N, CA, C, O and the ligand as a Tripos MOL2 file, in Angstrom:
@<TRIPOS>MOLECULE
protein
  229   227    58     0     0
PROTEIN
NO_CHARGES

@<TRIPOS>ATOM
      1 N          89.7280 -144.3350   33.1480 N.3       1 MET1
      2 CA         89.5430 -145.4290   34.0910 C.3       1 MET1
      3 C          88.4970 -145.0830   35.1550 C.2       1 MET1
      4 O          88.4560 -143.9670   35.6730 O.2       1 MET1
      5 N          87.6870 -146.0370   35.4530 N.am      2 GLN2
      6 CA         86.7520 -145.8190   36.5370 C.3       2 GLN2
      7 C          87.2640 -146.5270   37.7750 C.2       2 GLN2
      8 O          88.2010 -147.3200   37.6870 O.2       2 GLN2
      9 N          86.6980 -146.2690   38.8740 N.am      3 GLY3
     10 CA         87.1740 -146.9130   40.0930 C.3       3 GLY3
     11 C          86.7800 -146.0810   41.2950 C.2       3 GLY3
     12 O          86.3460 -146.6070   42.3200 O.2       3 GLY3
     13 N          86.9350 -144.7880   41.1560 N.am      4 VAL4
     14 CA         86.4960 -143.9250   42.2410 C.3       4 VAL4
     15 C          85.1130 -143.4130   41.8840 C.2       4 VAL4
     16 O          84.8880 -142.8250   40.8260 O.2       4 VAL4
     17 N          84.2260 -143.6520   42.7770 N.am      5 ARG5
     18 CA         82.8690 -143.2580   42.4990 C.3       5 ARG5
     19 C          82.4560 -142.1860   43.5030 C.2       5 ARG5
     20 O          82.4710 -142.4130   44.7120 O.2       5 ARG5
     21 N          82.1000 -141.0570   43.0030 N.am      6 ILE6
     22 CA         81.7120 -139.9610   43.8860 C.3       6 ILE6
     23 C          80.2000 -139.9680   44.0690 C.2       6 ILE6
     24 O          79.4300 -139.9850   43.1090 O.2       6 ILE6
     25 N          79.8210 -139.9560   45.2940 N.am      7 ASP7
     26 CA         78.3980 -139.8780   45.5830 C.3       7 ASP7
     27 C          77.9910 -138.4160   45.5810 C.2       7 ASP7
     28 O          78.3570 -137.6550   46.4770 O.2       7 ASP7
     29 N          77.2490 -138.0430   44.5900 N.am      8 LYS8
     30 CA         76.8900 -136.6310   44.4800 C.3       8 LYS8
     31 C          75.8310 -136.2260   45.4970 C.2       8 LYS8
     32 O          75.5790 -135.0430   45.7260 O.2       8 LYS8
     33 N          75.2260 -137.2300   46.0930 N.am      9 GLY9
     34 CA         74.2090 -136.9250   47.0950 C.3       9 GLY9
     35 C          74.8100 -136.2780   48.3260 C.2       9 GLY9
     36 O          74.3180 -135.2550   48.8020 O.2       9 GLY9
     37 N          75.8570 -136.8660   48.8330 N.am     10 THR10
     38 CA         76.4290 -136.3660   50.0730 C.3      10 THR10
     39 C          77.7800 -135.7140   49.8550 C.2      10 THR10
     40 O          78.1680 -134.8130   50.5990 O.2      10 THR10
     41 N          78.4910 -136.1640   48.8450 N.am     11 GLY11
     42 CA         79.8250 -135.6380   48.6170 C.3      11 GLY11
     43 C          80.8350 -136.2010   49.5970 C.2      11 GLY11
     44 O          82.0160 -135.8580   49.5560 O.2      11 GLY11
     45 N          80.3710 -137.0480   50.4580 N.am     12 GLN12
     46 CA         81.2740 -137.6900   51.4010 C.3      12 GLN12
     47 C          80.7440 -139.0810   51.7260 C.2      12 GLN12
     48 O          79.7200 -139.5010   51.1870 O.2      12 GLN12
     49 N          81.4250 -139.7790   52.5880 N.am     13 GLU13
     50 CA         81.0130 -141.1270   52.9400 C.3      13 GLU13
     51 C          80.9160 -142.0210   51.7160 C.2      13 GLU13
     52 O          80.0220 -142.8610   51.6160 O.2      13 GLU13
     53 N          81.8330 -141.8360   50.7970 N.am     14 ASN14
     54 CA         81.8060 -142.6630   49.6000 C.3      14 ASN14
     55 C          82.9170 -143.7110   49.6290 C.2      14 ASN14
     56 O          83.2920 -144.2600   48.5920 O.2      14 ASN14
     57 N          83.4320 -143.9790   50.8080 N.am     15 ARG15
     58 CA         84.4250 -145.0380   50.9020 C.3      15 ARG15
     59 C          83.7250 -146.3880   51.0340 C.2      15 ARG15
     60 O          82.5300 -146.4720   51.3170 O.2      15 ARG15
     61 N          84.4780 -147.3920   50.8280 N.am     16 THR16
     62 CA         83.8530 -148.7090   50.8350 C.3      16 THR16
     63 C          83.5510 -149.2060   52.2460 C.2      16 THR16
     64 O          84.4350 -149.6360   52.9880 O.2      16 THR16
     65 N          82.3010 -149.1300   52.5730 N.am     17 GLY17
     66 CA         81.7700 -149.7490   53.7750 C.3      17 GLY17
     67 C          82.5100 -149.5270   55.0770 C.2      17 GLY17
     68 O          83.2110 -148.5260   55.2200 O.2      17 GLY17
     69 N          82.3840 -150.3520   55.9410 N.am     18 MET18
     70 CA         83.0190 -150.5230   57.2860 C.3      18 MET18
     71 C          84.3310 -149.7320   57.4330 C.2      18 MET18
     72 O          84.4590 -148.8990   56.5370 O.2      18 MET18
     73 N          85.1260 -149.7600   58.1330 N.am     19 GLY19
     74 CA         86.3700 -149.0140   58.0480 C.3      19 GLY19
     75 C          86.2880 -147.6120   58.6130 C.2      19 GLY19
     76 O          87.2970 -147.0610   59.0540 O.2      19 GLY19
     77 N          85.1340 -147.0450   58.6050 N.am     20 LEU20
     78 CA         85.0050 -145.7170   59.1740 C.3      20 LEU20
     79 C          84.6140 -145.8180   60.6460 C.2      20 LEU20
     80 O          84.4590 -144.8070   61.3320 O.2      20 LEU20
     81 N          84.4610 -147.0260   61.1080 N.am     21 GLY21
     82 CA         84.0330 -147.2020   62.4870 C.3      21 GLY21
     83 C          82.6230 -146.7190   62.6910 C.2      21 GLY21
     84 O          82.2390 -146.3210   63.7910 O.2      21 GLY21
     85 N          81.8720 -146.7550   61.6520 N.am     22 GLY22
     86 CA         80.5310 -146.1990   61.7380 C.3      22 GLY22
     87 C          79.5130 -147.1920   62.2270 C.2      22 GLY22
     88 O          79.3380 -148.2680   61.6540 O.2      22 GLY22
     89 N          78.8540 -146.8200   63.2810 N.am     23 SER23
     90 CA         77.7280 -147.6250   63.7030 C.3      23 SER23
     91 C          76.7190 -146.6980   64.3480 C.2      23 SER23
     92 O          77.0380 -145.5860   64.7680 O.2      23 SER23
     93 N          75.5150 -147.1800   64.4130 N.am     24 CYS24
     94 CA         74.4500 -146.3960   65.0160 C.3      24 CYS24
     95 C          74.0460 -147.0840   66.3120 C.2      24 CYS24
     96 O          73.9850 -148.3120   66.3870 O.2      24 CYS24
     97 N          73.7780 -146.2990   67.3000 N.am     25 VAL25
     98 CA         73.4550 -146.8730   68.5940 C.3      25 VAL25
     99 C          72.1870 -146.2310   69.1560 C.2      25 VAL25
    100 O          71.9300 -145.0420   68.9710 O.2      25 VAL25
    101 N          71.4190 -147.0460   69.8340 N.am     26 CYS26
    102 CA         70.2190 -146.5380   70.4810 C.3      26 CYS26
    103 C          70.6160 -145.8380   71.7710 C.2      26 CYS26
    104 O          71.2950 -146.4370   72.6050 O.2      26 CYS26
    105 N          70.2160 -144.6010   71.9560 N.am     27 PRO27
    106 CA         70.5890 -143.8640   73.1650 C.3      27 PRO27
    107 C          69.8930 -144.3980   74.4070 C.2      27 PRO27
    108 O          70.2540 -144.0690   75.5370 O.2      27 PRO27
    109 N          68.9030 -145.2150   74.1720 N.am     28 ASP28
    110 CA         68.1030 -145.6830   75.2910 C.3      28 ASP28
    111 C          68.5790 -147.0260   75.8310 C.2      28 ASP28
    112 O          68.8130 -147.1750   77.0310 O.2      28 ASP28
    113 N          68.7220 -148.0080   74.9330 N.am     29 CYS29
    114 CA         69.0410 -149.3550   75.3950 C.3      29 CYS29
    115 C          70.4060 -149.8370   74.9270 C.2      29 CYS29
    116 O          70.8750 -150.8940   75.3500 O.2      29 CYS29
    117 N          71.0370 -149.0670   74.0600 N.am     30 GLY30
    118 CA         72.3720 -149.4470   73.6300 C.3      30 GLY30
    119 C          72.3910 -150.3830   72.4380 C.2      30 GLY30
    120 O          73.4520 -150.8800   72.0590 O.2      30 GLY30
    121 N          71.2510 -150.6270   71.8480 N.am     31 TYR31
    122 CA         71.2030 -151.4480   70.6420 C.3      31 TYR31
    123 C          72.0720 -150.8310   69.5580 C.2      31 TYR31
    124 O          72.0380 -149.6220   69.3320 O.2      31 TYR31
    125 N          72.8530 -151.6790   68.8890 N.am     32 LYS32
    126 CA         73.7200 -151.1650   67.8380 C.3      32 LYS32
    127 C          73.3650 -151.7570   66.4920 C.2      32 LYS32
    128 O          72.9760 -152.9190   66.3750 O.2      32 LYS32
    129 N          73.5090 -150.9350   65.4980 N.am     33 ALA33
    130 CA         73.3170 -151.3920   64.1340 C.3      33 ALA33
    131 C          74.4110 -150.7620   63.2850 C.2      33 ALA33
    132 O          74.8400 -149.6410   63.5570 O.2      33 ALA33
    133 N          74.8540 -151.4580   62.2810 N.am     34 PRO34
    134 CA         75.8650 -150.8610   61.4040 C.3      34 PRO34
    135 C          75.2930 -149.6670   60.6600 C.2      34 PRO34
    136 O          74.1640 -149.6970   60.1710 O.2      34 PRO34
    137 N          76.0910 -148.6280   60.5870 N.am     35 HIS35
    138 CA         75.6530 -147.4480   59.8550 C.3      35 HIS35
    139 C          75.5770 -147.7550   58.3660 C.2      35 HIS35
    140 O          76.4990 -148.3340   57.7920 O.2      35 HIS35
    141 N          74.5070 -147.3740   57.7710 N.am     36 ARG36
    142 CA         74.3580 -147.6170   56.3420 C.3      36 ARG36
    143 C          74.6620 -146.3530   55.5770 C.2      36 ARG36
    144 O          74.2020 -145.2620   55.9130 O.2      36 ARG36
    145 N          75.4460 -146.5330   54.5450 N.am     37 ARG37
    146 CA         75.8150 -145.3760   53.7390 C.3      37 ARG37
    147 C          74.5880 -144.7130   53.1430 C.2      37 ARG37
    148 O          73.6880 -145.3870   52.6420 O.2      37 ARG37
    149 N          74.5570 -143.4340   53.1980 N.am     38 GLY38
    150 CA         73.4560 -142.7070   52.5910 C.3      38 GLY38
    151 C          72.2050 -142.6860   53.4480 C.2      38 GLY38
    152 O          71.1980 -142.0760   53.0880 O.2      38 GLY38
    153 N          72.2810 -143.3640   54.5940 N.am     39 ALA39
    154 CA         71.1290 -143.3880   55.4760 C.3      39 ALA39
    155 C          71.5550 -142.9120   56.8540 C.2      39 ALA39
    156 O          72.2320 -143.6400   57.5800 O.2      39 ALA39
    157 N          71.1710 -141.7130   57.2140 N.am     40 PRO40
    158 CA         71.5310 -141.2050   58.5340 C.3      40 PRO40
    159 C          71.0090 -142.1130   59.6410 C.2      40 PRO40
    160 O          69.9400 -142.7140   59.5270 O.2      40 PRO40
    161 N          71.7840 -142.1970   60.7040 N.am     41 CYS41
    162 CA         71.3940 -143.0690   61.8110 C.3      41 CYS41
    163 C          69.9940 -142.7520   62.3100 C.2      41 CYS41
    164 O          69.2310 -143.6540   62.6530 O.2      41 CYS41
    165 N          69.6660 -141.4940   62.3480 N.am     42 TYR42
    166 CA         68.3710 -141.1340   62.9200 C.3      42 TYR42
    167 C          67.2030 -141.5700   62.0610 C.2      42 TYR42
    168 O          66.0450 -141.4560   62.4630 O.2      42 TYR42
    169 N          67.5130 -142.0700   60.8710 N.am     43 GLU43
    170 CA         66.4370 -142.6280   60.0570 C.3      43 GLU43
    171 C          66.2160 -144.1000   60.3600 C.2      43 GLU43
    172 O          65.2410 -144.7080   59.9190 O.2      43 GLU43
    173 N          67.1520 -144.6580   61.1290 N.am     44 GLN44
    174 CA         66.9540 -146.0310   61.5790 C.3      44 GLN44
    175 C          66.3620 -145.9840   62.9720 C.2      44 GLN44
    176 O          66.6890 -145.1090   63.7740 O.2      44 GLN44
    177 N          65.5010 -146.9210   63.2450 N.am     45 LYS45
    178 CA         64.9040 -146.9300   64.5720 C.3      45 LYS45
    179 C          65.2490 -148.2080   65.3110 C.2      45 LYS45
    180 O          65.3710 -149.2820   64.7220 O.2      45 LYS45
    181 N          65.4000 -148.0630   66.5910 N.am     46 CYS46
    182 CA         65.6910 -149.2070   67.4330 C.3      46 CYS46
    183 C          64.5120 -150.1690   67.3890 C.2      46 CYS46
    184 O          63.3710 -149.7670   67.6140 O.2      46 CYS46
    185 N          64.7860 -151.4410   67.0980 N.am     47 PRO47
    186 CA         63.6980 -152.4250   67.0350 C.3      47 PRO47
    187 C          63.0720 -152.6840   68.3940 C.2      47 PRO47
    188 O          61.9630 -153.2110   68.4850 O.2      47 PRO47
    189 N          63.7760 -152.3180   69.4370 N.am     48 LYS48
    190 CA         63.2610 -152.5510   70.7820 C.3      48 LYS48
    191 C          62.4640 -151.3670   71.2950 C.2      48 LYS48
    192 O          61.3630 -151.5110   71.8280 O.2      48 LYS48
    193 N          63.0590 -150.1830   71.1160 N.am     49 CYS49
    194 CA         62.4510 -148.9820   71.6880 C.3      49 CYS49
    195 C          61.6590 -148.1680   70.6830 C.2      49 CYS49
    196 O          60.7520 -147.4170   71.0420 O.2      49 CYS49
    197 N          62.0130 -148.3280   69.4290 N.am     50 GLY50
    198 CA         61.3720 -147.5200   68.4140 C.3      50 GLY50
    199 C          61.9270 -146.1150   68.3750 C.2      50 GLY50
    200 O          61.3580 -145.2330   67.7310 O.2      50 GLY50
    201 N          63.0460 -145.9010   69.0670 N.am     51 LYS51
    202 CA         63.6450 -144.5750   69.0620 C.3      51 LYS51
    203 C          64.6570 -144.4600   67.9270 C.2      51 LYS51
    204 O          65.2620 -145.4530   67.5230 O.2      51 LYS51
    205 N          64.8350 -143.2630   67.4240 N.am     52 PRO52
    206 CA         65.8450 -143.0590   66.3980 C.3      52 PRO52
    207 C          67.2340 -143.2910   66.9510 C.2      52 PRO52
    208 O          67.5440 -142.9010   68.0770 O.2      52 PRO52
    209 N          68.0710 -143.9340   66.1420 N.am     53 LEU53
    210 CA         69.4300 -144.2250   66.5800 C.3      53 LEU53
    211 C          70.3110 -143.0030   66.4190 C.2      53 LEU53
    212 O          69.9900 -142.0630   65.6930 O.2      53 LEU53
    213 N          71.4380 -143.0480   67.1240 N.am     54 MET54
    214 CA         72.4130 -141.9730   67.0260 C.3      54 MET54
    215 C          73.7130 -142.5180   66.4450 C.2      54 MET54
    216 O          74.0230 -143.7030   66.5700 O.2      54 MET54
    217 N          74.4470 -141.6460   65.8220 N.am     55 ARG55
    218 CA         75.7310 -142.0580   65.2780 C.3      55 ARG55
    219 C          76.7140 -142.3010   66.4120 C.2      55 ARG55
    220 O          76.7930 -141.5320   67.3700 O.2      55 ARG55
    221 N          77.4550 -143.3850   66.2780 N.am     56 GLU56
    222 CA         78.4660 -143.6620   67.2710 C.3      56 GLU56
    223 C          79.8150 -143.7560   66.5940 C.2      56 GLU56
    224 O          79.9090 -144.1540   65.4330 O.2      56 GLU56
    225 N          80.8520 -143.3930   67.3140 N.am     57 GLY57
    226 CA         82.1970 -143.5030   66.7500 C.3      57 GLY57
    227 C          82.5320 -142.1990   66.1270 C.2      57 GLY57
    228 O          83.6230 -142.0390   65.5800 O.2      57 GLY57
    229 ZN         66.6460 -149.1450   72.0550 Zn       58 ZN58
@<TRIPOS>BOND
     1     1     2 1
     2     2     3 1
     3     3     4 2
     4     3     5 am
     5     5     6 1
     6     6     7 1
     7     7     8 2
     8     7     9 am
     9     9    10 1
    10    10    11 1
    11    11    12 2
    12    11    13 am
    13    13    14 1
    14    14    15 1
    15    15    16 2
    16    15    17 am
    17    17    18 1
    18    18    19 1
    19    19    20 2
    20    19    21 am
    21    21    22 1
    22    22    23 1
    23    23    24 2
    24    23    25 am
    25    25    26 1
    26    26    27 1
    27    27    28 2
    28    27    29 am
    29    29    30 1
    30    30    31 1
    31    31    32 2
    32    31    33 am
    33    33    34 1
    34    34    35 1
    35    35    36 2
    36    35    37 am
    37    37    38 1
    38    38    39 1
    39    39    40 2
    40    39    41 am
    41    41    42 1
    42    42    43 1
    43    43    44 2
    44    43    45 am
    45    45    46 1
    46    46    47 1
    47    47    48 2
    48    47    49 am
    49    49    50 1
    50    50    51 1
    51    51    52 2
    52    51    53 am
    53    53    54 1
    54    54    55 1
    55    55    56 2
    56    55    57 am
    57    57    58 1
    58    58    59 1
    59    59    60 2
    60    59    61 am
    61    61    62 1
    62    62    63 1
    63    63    64 2
    64    63    65 am
    65    65    66 1
    66    66    67 1
    67    67    68 2
    68    67    69 am
    69    69    70 1
    70    70    71 1
    71    71    72 2
    72    71    73 am
    73    73    74 1
    74    74    75 1
    75    75    76 2
    76    75    77 am
    77    77    78 1
    78    78    79 1
    79    79    80 2
    80    79    81 am
    81    81    82 1
    82    82    83 1
    83    83    84 2
    84    83    85 am
    85    85    86 1
    86    86    87 1
    87    87    88 2
    88    87    89 am
    89    89    90 1
    90    90    91 1
    91    91    92 2
    92    91    93 am
    93    93    94 1
    94    94    95 1
    95    95    96 2
    96    95    97 am
    97    97    98 1
    98    98    99 1
    99    99   100 2
   100    99   101 am
   101   101   102 1
   102   102   103 1
   103   103   104 2
   104   103   105 am
   105   105   106 1
   106   106   107 1
   107   107   108 2
   108   107   109 am
   109   109   110 1
   110   110   111 1
   111   111   112 2
   112   111   113 am
   113   113   114 1
   114   114   115 1
   115   115   116 2
   116   115   117 am
   117   117   118 1
   118   118   119 1
   119   119   120 2
   120   119   121 am
   121   121   122 1
   122   122   123 1
   123   123   124 2
   124   123   125 am
   125   125   126 1
   126   126   127 1
   127   127   128 2
   128   127   129 am
   129   129   130 1
   130   130   131 1
   131   131   132 2
   132   131   133 am
   133   133   134 1
   134   134   135 1
   135   135   136 2
   136   135   137 am
   137   137   138 1
   138   138   139 1
   139   139   140 2
   140   139   141 am
   141   141   142 1
   142   142   143 1
   143   143   144 2
   144   143   145 am
   145   145   146 1
   146   146   147 1
   147   147   148 2
   148   147   149 am
   149   149   150 1
   150   150   151 1
   151   151   152 2
   152   151   153 am
   153   153   154 1
   154   154   155 1
   155   155   156 2
   156   155   157 am
   157   157   158 1
   158   158   159 1
   159   159   160 2
   160   159   161 am
   161   161   162 1
   162   162   163 1
   163   163   164 2
   164   163   165 am
   165   165   166 1
   166   166   167 1
   167   167   168 2
   168   167   169 am
   169   169   170 1
   170   170   171 1
   171   171   172 2
   172   171   173 am
   173   173   174 1
   174   174   175 1
   175   175   176 2
   176   175   177 am
   177   177   178 1
   178   178   179 1
   179   179   180 2
   180   179   181 am
   181   181   182 1
   182   182   183 1
   183   183   184 2
   184   183   185 am
   185   185   186 1
   186   186   187 1
   187   187   188 2
   188   187   189 am
   189   189   190 1
   190   190   191 1
   191   191   192 2
   192   191   193 am
   193   193   194 1
   194   194   195 1
   195   195   196 2
   196   195   197 am
   197   197   198 1
   198   198   199 1
   199   199   200 2
   200   199   201 am
   201   201   202 1
   202   202   203 1
   203   203   204 2
   204   203   205 am
   205   205   206 1
   206   206   207 1
   207   207   208 2
   208   207   209 am
   209   209   210 1
   210   210   211 1
   211   211   212 2
   212   211   213 am
   213   213   214 1
   214   214   215 1
   215   215   216 2
   216   215   217 am
   217   217   218 1
   218   218   219 1
   219   219   220 2
   220   219   221 am
   221   221   222 1
   222   222   223 1
   223   223   224 2
   224   223   225 am
   225   225   226 1
   226   226   227 1
   227   227   228 2
@<TRIPOS>SUBSTRUCTURE
     1 MET1         2 RESIDUE 1 A MET
     2 GLN2         6 RESIDUE 1 A GLN
     3 GLY3        10 RESIDUE 1 A GLY
     4 VAL4        14 RESIDUE 1 A VAL
     5 ARG5        18 RESIDUE 1 A ARG
     6 ILE6        22 RESIDUE 1 A ILE
     7 ASP7        26 RESIDUE 1 A ASP
     8 LYS8        30 RESIDUE 1 A LYS
     9 GLY9        34 RESIDUE 1 A GLY
    10 THR10       38 RESIDUE 1 A THR
    11 GLY11       42 RESIDUE 1 A GLY
    12 GLN12       46 RESIDUE 1 A GLN
    13 GLU13       50 RESIDUE 1 A GLU
    14 ASN14       54 RESIDUE 1 A ASN
    15 ARG15       58 RESIDUE 1 A ARG
    16 THR16       62 RESIDUE 1 A THR
    17 GLY17       66 RESIDUE 1 A GLY
    18 MET18       70 RESIDUE 1 A MET
    19 GLY19       74 RESIDUE 1 A GLY
    20 LEU20       78 RESIDUE 1 A LEU
    21 GLY21       82 RESIDUE 1 A GLY
    22 GLY22       86 RESIDUE 1 A GLY
    23 SER23       90 RESIDUE 1 A SER
    24 CYS24       94 RESIDUE 1 A CYS
    25 VAL25       98 RESIDUE 1 A VAL
    26 CYS26      102 RESIDUE 1 A CYS
    27 PRO27      106 RESIDUE 1 A PRO
    28 ASP28      110 RESIDUE 1 A ASP
    29 CYS29      114 RESIDUE 1 A CYS
    30 GLY30      118 RESIDUE 1 A GLY
    31 TYR31      122 RESIDUE 1 A TYR
    32 LYS32      126 RESIDUE 1 A LYS
    33 ALA33      130 RESIDUE 1 A ALA
    34 PRO34      134 RESIDUE 1 A PRO
    35 HIS35      138 RESIDUE 1 A HIS
    36 ARG36      142 RESIDUE 1 A ARG
    37 ARG37      146 RESIDUE 1 A ARG
    38 GLY38      150 RESIDUE 1 A GLY
    39 ALA39      154 RESIDUE 1 A ALA
    40 PRO40      158 RESIDUE 1 A PRO
    41 CYS41      162 RESIDUE 1 A CYS
    42 TYR42      166 RESIDUE 1 A TYR
    43 GLU43      170 RESIDUE 1 A GLU
    44 GLN44      174 RESIDUE 1 A GLN
    45 LYS45      178 RESIDUE 1 A LYS
    46 CYS46      182 RESIDUE 1 A CYS
    47 PRO47      186 RESIDUE 1 A PRO
    48 LYS48      190 RESIDUE 1 A LYS
    49 CYS49      194 RESIDUE 1 A CYS
    50 GLY50      198 RESIDUE 1 A GLY
    51 LYS51      202 RESIDUE 1 A LYS
    52 PRO52      206 RESIDUE 1 A PRO
    53 LEU53      210 RESIDUE 1 A LEU
    54 MET54      214 RESIDUE 1 A MET
    55 ARG55      218 RESIDUE 1 A ARG
    56 GLU56      222 RESIDUE 1 A GLU
    57 GLY57      226 RESIDUE 1 A GLY
    58 ZN58       229 GROUP 0 **** ****
């Protein structure tokens, strides 16, 4: 049976979406974006400041 899918890239964060309280926040202006699986917050940039976001939660 399939159903559990292991992400071999990270070995973690393979749960289904939201639920982990994961969001990324701009340290400068407080802009928030939902954390995307497999994409570290610092790879996302604030659309306002252009600064890398930080993990929140
Ligand atoms: Zn910002």
